[in-house]
C-alpha positions in Angstrom: -167.2 -2.1 -108.3 -169.3 -5.0 -107.0 -173.1 -4.7 -107.5 -175.5 -6.0 -105.1 -178.3 -8.1 -105.9 -180.9 -5.5 -106.4 -178.7 -3.4 -108.5 -177.7 -6.3 -110.7 -181.3 -7.1 -111.0 -182.0 -3.8 -112.4 -179.4 -3.6 -114.6 -180.5 -7.0 -116.1 -184.2 -5.6 -116.5 -183.0 -2.2 -118.1 -181.0 -4.5 -120.7 -184.0 -6.9 -121.5 -186.5 -3.9 -121.7 -184.0 -2.3 -124.3 -183.6 -5.5 -126.1 -187.4 -6.2 -126.3 -187.9 -2.5 -127.6 -185.7 -3.1 -130.2 -187.5 -6.1 -131.3 -190.9 -4.3 -131.0 -189.4 -1.5 -133.1 -188.3 -3.9 -135.7 -191.5 -6.0 -136.0 -193.6 -2.7 -136.3 -191.5 -1.5 -139.4 -191.9 -5.2 -140.8 -195.5 -5.1 -140.1 -196.1 -1.9 -142.0 -194.2 -2.9 -145.1 -196.2 -6.3 -145.3 -199.5 -4.5 -144.8 -198.8 -2.8 -148.0 -197.2 -5.8 -150.1 -199.8 -8.3 -149.1 -202.3 -6.4 -151.7 -199.7 -7.1 -154.5 -198.3 -10.5 -153.6 -198.4 -13.4 -151.3 -197.0 -13.5 -148.1 -194.2 -16.0 -147.8 -194.5 -18.1 -144.5 -191.6 -20.5 -143.5 -191.8 -23.4 -141.0 -188.6 -24.2 -139.5 -188.4 -27.9 -139.1 -185.5 -30.2 -138.1 -187.7 -33.2 -136.4 -190.2 -35.2 -137.9 -191.6 -36.2 -134.4 -192.4 -32.6 -133.5 -194.1 -31.6 -136.8 -197.5 -30.3 -135.5 -198.1 -27.7 -137.8 -199.9 -30.0 -140.9 -203.3 -28.4 -140.6 -202.1 -24.8 -140.4 -199.8 -25.6 -143.3 -202.6 -26.8 -145.4 -205.1 -23.8 -144.4 -202.3 -21.5 -145.6 -201.5 -23.1 -148.6 -205.2 -23.0 -149.6 -205.4 -19.1 -149.1 -204.9 -16.7 -151.4 -202.9 -14.5 -149.5 -200.0 -16.9 -148.3 -197.4 -19.1 -149.6 -196.2 -21.7 -147.1 -193.1 -23.8 -147.5 -190.9 -25.9 -145.0 -187.5 -24.8 -144.1 -185.1 -27.7 -143.5 -183.0 -26.6 -140.5 -180.5 -27.5 -137.4 -181.7 -27.2 -133.8 -181.8 -28.8 -130.7 -179.6 -32.2 -130.7 -178.6 -31.9 -134.3 -175.4 -29.8 -133.2 -174.2 -32.6 -131.1 -174.9 -35.4 -133.8 -172.0 -36.9 -135.9 -172.1 -36.0 -139.4 -173.6 -39.5 -140.6 -176.4 -39.5 -138.4 -177.3 -35.8 -139.5 -177.3 -36.9 -143.1 -179.6 -39.8 -142.3 -181.9 -37.7 -140.1 -182.3 -34.9 -142.9 -182.6 -37.7 -145.6 -185.7 -39.0 -143.9 -187.0 -35.2 -143.4 -186.9 -34.8 -147.1 -188.7 -38.2 -147.7 -191.3 -37.1 -145.3 -192.2 -33.7 -147.0 -191.7 -35.1 -150.4 -194.2 -37.8 -149.8 -196.7 -35.3 -148.8 -195.7 -33.2 -152.1 -194.9 -30.5 -149.7 -192.5 -27.7 -150.9 -189.2 -27.4 -148.7 -185.8 -25.5 -148.8 -182.8 -26.2 -147.2 -181.9 -23.3 -144.6 -179.2 -25.1 -142.9 -176.6 -27.5 -144.4 -176.5 -30.8 -142.3 -173.0 -31.5 -143.5 -171.0 -28.1 -142.9 -173.9 -26.9 -140.3 -173.7 -23.5 -142.3 -177.0 -21.6 -141.8 -178.9 -19.9 -144.8 -179.8 -16.1 -144.3 -183.7 -16.4 -144.4 -183.5 -13.0 -146.6 -181.9 -14.9 -149.5 -184.9 -17.5 -149.7 -187.7 -14.5 -149.8 -189.2 -15.2 -146.4 -191.7 -12.7 -144.5 -193.0 -14.8 -141.6 -191.3 -17.5 -139.7 -192.9 -20.3 -137.6 -190.7 -22.1 -135.2 -191.0 -25.8 -134.4 -189.3 -25.8 -130.9 -187.1 -23.4 -128.8 -184.2 -25.6 -128.4 -180.7 -24.5 -129.5 -181.7 -22.3 -132.4 -178.9 -20.8 -134.3 -178.2 -17.0 -133.6 -178.9 -16.3 -137.3 -182.2 -17.9 -137.3 -183.2 -16.7 -133.5 -186.5 -14.4 -133.2 -184.0 -11.5 -131.9 -182.1 -11.5 -135.1 -184.7 -12.5 -137.6 -187.1 -9.5 -136.1 -185.0 -7.2 -138.2 -186.6 -8.4 -141.4 -189.3 -10.9 -140.4 -192.1 -11.7 -138.4 -191.8 -14.5 -135.9 -194.4 -16.8 -134.8 -194.3 -20.0 -132.5 -196.8 -22.7 -130.9 -195.0 -25.6 -129.1 -194.6 -29.0 -130.6 -196.4 -30.4 -127.4 -199.7 -29.8 -126.1 -198.7 -27.7 -122.7 -199.7 -29.7 -119.5 -197.3 -29.4 -116.6 -196.2 -26.1 -115.2 -192.6 -25.6 -116.6 -191.6 -22.1 -116.9 -188.0 -23.0 -118.1 -189.9 -24.8 -121.1 -192.8 -22.8 -121.9 -191.2 -19.3 -121.4 -187.5 -19.2 -121.8 -185.8 -15.9 -122.0 -183.5 -16.7 -124.8 -186.3 -17.4 -127.2 -190.1 -16.6 -126.1 -189.1 -13.1 -125.1 -188.4 -12.1 -128.6 -191.3 -13.5 -130.5 -193.9 -11.4 -132.5 -196.6 -13.8 -131.7 -196.6 -16.8 -129.5 -199.8 -18.9 -129.9 -201.1 -20.6 -126.8 -203.7 -23.1 -125.9 -206.1 -21.2 -124.0 -206.5 -18.0 -121.7 -205.6 -19.9 -118.8 -202.1 -20.6 -120.2 -201.7 -17.1 -121.0 -202.2 -16.4 -117.1 -199.9 -19.2 -116.3 -197.2 -18.0 -118.3 -197.4 -14.2 -117.6 -198.1 -14.5 -113.9 -194.1 -14.8 -113.4 -193.1 -12.7 -116.2 -193.8 -9.0 -116.2 -194.9 -7.4 -119.5 -191.5 -5.6 -120.2 -190.1 -9.1 -121.2 -192.4 -9.4 -124.1 -191.5 -8.4 -127.7 -194.8 -9.2 -128.9 -198.4 -10.8 -128.0 -199.5 -14.2 -126.6 -202.6 -15.2 -128.3 -205.0 -18.0 -127.1 -205.7 -19.8 -130.3 -205.8 -23.5 -129.3 -203.4 -26.1 -130.7 -202.9 -26.8 -134.5 -201.9 -30.5 -133.4 -205.5 -30.8 -132.0 -207.1 -29.6 -135.2 -205.5 -32.9 -136.9 -206.3 -35.1 -134.1 -210.1 -33.9 -133.9 -210.5 -34.5 -137.7 -208.9 -37.9 -137.7 -211.4 -41.0 -138.3 -212.3 -43.2 -135.6 -210.7 -46.6 -136.6 -211.6 -48.9 -133.5 -210.8 -52.2 -134.3 -212.9 -55.5 -133.6 -210.3 -56.3 -130.6 -210.0 -54.0 -127.6 -206.7 -52.1 -128.2 -204.8 -50.6 -125.1 -201.8 -48.2 -125.4 -199.1 -48.3 -122.8 -196.7 -44.9 -123.2 -194.2 -44.8 -120.4 -192.2 -41.4 -120.2 -188.3 -41.4 -120.4 -187.8 -39.5 -117.0 -186.8 -42.3 -114.9 -184.2 -41.3 -112.4 -181.5 -42.6 -110.0 -178.3 -41.7 -108.1 -176.3 -42.2 -111.3 -178.6 -39.6 -113.3 -181.4 -37.5 -112.3 -183.7 -35.1 -113.8 -186.1 -32.1 -113.2 -189.2 -33.7 -114.5 -189.7 -37.2 -113.0 -192.8 -37.6 -114.6 -192.1 -41.3 -115.1 -193.5 -44.1 -112.9 -191.7 -46.8 -115.0 -189.2 -48.0 -112.6 -192.0 -48.7 -110.1 -194.7 -50.4 -112.3 -193.1 -51.1 -115.9 -192.7 -54.8 -115.1 -195.9 -55.2 -113.6 -197.9 -53.7 -116.4 -195.9 -55.9 -118.7 -196.9 -58.9 -116.7 -200.6 -57.7 -116.5 -200.4 -57.4 -120.4 -199.2 -60.9 -120.6 -202.0 -62.4 -118.6 -204.4 -60.7 -120.8 -203.8 -61.9 -124.4 -207.6 -61.0 -125.2 -206.4 -57.3 -125.4 -204.5 -56.1 -128.1 -201.5 -54.5 -126.7 -199.5 -51.5 -128.0 -196.1 -50.6 -126.3 -195.4 -47.1 -127.1 -192.3 -45.8 -125.1 -191.1 -42.4 -125.3 -188.1 -42.3 -127.7 -185.5 -41.7 -125.0 -186.7 -44.1 -122.8 -184.4 -46.8 -123.6 -181.4 -44.3 -123.4 -182.6 -43.4 -119.9 -182.8 -46.5 -118.4 -179.2 -47.2 -119.4 -177.9 -43.9 -118.2 -179.3 -44.4 -114.9 -178.3 -48.0 -114.7 -181.6 -49.2 -113.7 -181.5 -51.8 -116.7 -178.6 -53.2 -118.4 -178.7 -53.3 -122.4 -179.9 -56.8 -122.2 -182.6 -56.2 -119.9 -183.8 -53.3 -122.0 -183.7 -55.5 -125.0 -185.3 -58.4 -123.2 -188.2 -56.0 -122.1 -189.0 -54.7 -125.3 -188.6 -58.1 -126.9 -191.2 -59.3 -124.4 -193.8 -56.5 -125.5 -193.1 -57.6 -129.2 -194.3 -61.0 -128.3 -197.7 -60.1 -127.2 -198.3 -56.9 -129.0 -196.9 -54.1 -131.0 -193.9 -52.0 -130.4 -194.3 -48.8 -131.8 -191.6 -46.3 -132.1 -192.9 -44.5 -135.1 -193.4 -40.6 -135.2 -196.9 -40.6 -136.5 -199.1 -42.0 -133.4 -202.4 -40.4 -134.1 -203.5 -43.4 -136.1 -202.7 -45.5 -133.0 -204.9 -43.2 -130.6 -207.9 -43.6 -132.9 -207.7 -47.2 -133.2 -206.9 -47.8 -129.4 -209.7 -48.2 -126.7 -207.8 -46.7 -123.9 -204.3 -45.4 -122.9 -202.2 -46.1 -119.6 -199.4 -43.3 -119.5 -197.4 -40.8 -117.4 -196.2 -38.7 -120.4 -197.3 -35.2 -120.2 -198.1 -34.6 -123.9 -200.3 -37.7 -124.4 -202.4 -36.8 -121.2 -203.5 -33.9 -123.2 -203.5 -35.0 -126.9 -205.4 -38.4 -126.2 -208.1 -36.7 -124.5 -209.4 -35.6 -128.0 -210.4 -39.1 -128.5 -212.9 -39.0 -125.5 -211.5 -42.4 -124.6 -210.5 -43.4 -121.2 -207.1 -42.2 -119.9 -205.3 -44.1 -116.9 -202.9 -41.6 -115.5 -199.8 -43.2 -113.7 -199.1 -40.5 -111.3 -195.3 -40.0 -110.0 -195.1 -39.1 -106.4 -191.7 -37.4 -106.8 -192.7 -35.3 -110.0 -190.8 -32.0 -110.0 -193.3 -30.2 -112.0 -196.7 -28.8 -110.5 -200.0 -28.9 -112.2 -201.1 -25.6 -113.6 -204.6 -24.4 -113.1 -205.4 -24.9 -116.7 -204.6 -28.6 -116.4 -205.9 -29.4 -112.9 -209.3 -29.8 -113.7 -208.8 -32.1 -116.7 -206.1 -34.3 -114.9 -208.7 -34.7 -112.0 -211.0 -36.1 -114.5 -208.6 -39.1 -115.3 -208.2 -42.4 -113.7 -205.4 -41.3 -111.5 -203.1 -44.3 -110.1 -200.8 -43.6 -107.4 -199.8 -47.3 -106.3 -200.2 -50.7 -107.7 -203.0 -51.7 -105.7 -205.0 -48.8 -107.2 -203.4 -49.6 -110.8 -204.9 -53.1 -110.6 -208.3 -52.2 -109.5 -208.8 -49.5 -112.3 -207.0 -51.8 -115.0 -209.8 -54.3 -114.0 -212.6 -51.6 -114.0 -211.5 -50.0 -117.5 -209.6 -52.3 -119.5 -211.1 -55.8 -118.5 -214.8 -54.9 -117.3 -215.0 -52.1 -119.9 -216.7 -49.4 -117.3 -216.1 -45.6 -117.8 -217.7 -43.7 -115.0 -215.7 -40.7 -115.6 -216.5 -40.2 -119.2 -218.8 -37.4 -119.2 -216.6 -35.5 -116.3 -213.5 -36.3 -118.7 -215.1 -35.0 -122.0 -216.5 -31.8 -120.5 -213.0 -31.1 -119.0 -211.4 -31.6 -122.1 -214.0 -29.2 -124.1 -213.7 -26.8 -121.5 -209.6 -26.9 -121.9 -210.2 -26.3 -125.6 -209.0 -29.9 -126.7 -212.3 -31.0 -128.3 -213.7 -29.3 -131.5 -210.8 -27.3 -131.9 -210.1 -24.6 -134.8 -206.5 -23.5 -133.8 -205.3 -23.2 -137.3 -208.2 -21.1 -138.5 -207.8 -18.9 -135.4 -204.2 -18.4 -136.0 -205.0 -17.5 -139.9 -207.7 -14.9 -138.6 -205.0 -13.4 -136.4 -202.7 -13.2 -139.4 -205.3 -11.6 -141.4 -206.1 -9.0 -138.8 -202.5 -8.3 -138.0 -201.9 -7.6 -141.8 -205.1 -5.4 -142.0 -207.2 -7.9 -144.1 -210.7 -8.5 -143.7 -211.5 -12.1 -142.3 -214.6 -13.7 -143.5 -214.0 -17.2 -143.4 
């Protein structure tokens, strides 16, 4: 018998409701057990990590480590592109991960073998609460739905939410089954839930702020004597050979012009900070040949710094302004209170949600080359910043400045476990 659309939709809803109810019941049992055990031992918290550039939980990790009730540890795992990498590249990547956390004297355990890709049962490493780094291609045995039988699962995104992207911010395969999903502010709770009925949730959406912003806000201002400007283009270029849904990128329309502007102003210390995927995207779309990409990057290297490092926070605080069309940087850089020149894509496939609109409106928004040069001259050359008060006010309202997300998450864990929070 062939089902019509309405009947099929009802069956899917019934299935989703049942799966979520199972997770809800699982989490309730785990929480009841931990509420008793928290008074006799430390609660073990595992951060699943597979990429250095997406590690945004340092402040939260440090706070948990200094707390008497928790014992945090890093779990080195496989996710996202790891499954498609060849063995040599996986080994190199894992070596860098080990070095990264070893240098910071942070305890870590291996929960997925990078050679065999065998996943470790987290019960064997004595874990109670699991924090995810990202939602992409998580192995079934480390998924929230599976872990709900014996663990509590938590998540905050590796990026600070910016554009409205339901397929990224709330994915059925992952977010539906979490115990706690920590989001930037109440506006984002409304944005996420407006198209997702309550029956799809196994746990709670909690507005706490973002731990990445704690780190950003507590970093010292390192302004150098020479004016420093960051140019950070996104990867989402497009062509008839390769397209994408985001289309944040304006690089194919202004990348060469920005380079020429930089070349004509050597009095400014320039930092070219491309998205790690930009080079690959330029080649796949056939907008640039390999030689043209090499030449472009090389020209930036002649007049400034080509930064492809994972830790970019120091650059933020040393700089005086940023030029970017990258969504995450549009949020994170606001913490510095410095000028943001937003390169606006007129074909962007993502809408601007209410929580971001007021903030984005407070930036220097560029829609064409004429506007770009006018704003460059005003902000970068003349040093004028007439939108500073408006921008800082909007950033503060959005929860980007004076953040305390890690403490808010800790408080939520305390309350959930039945502990008194008096910090």
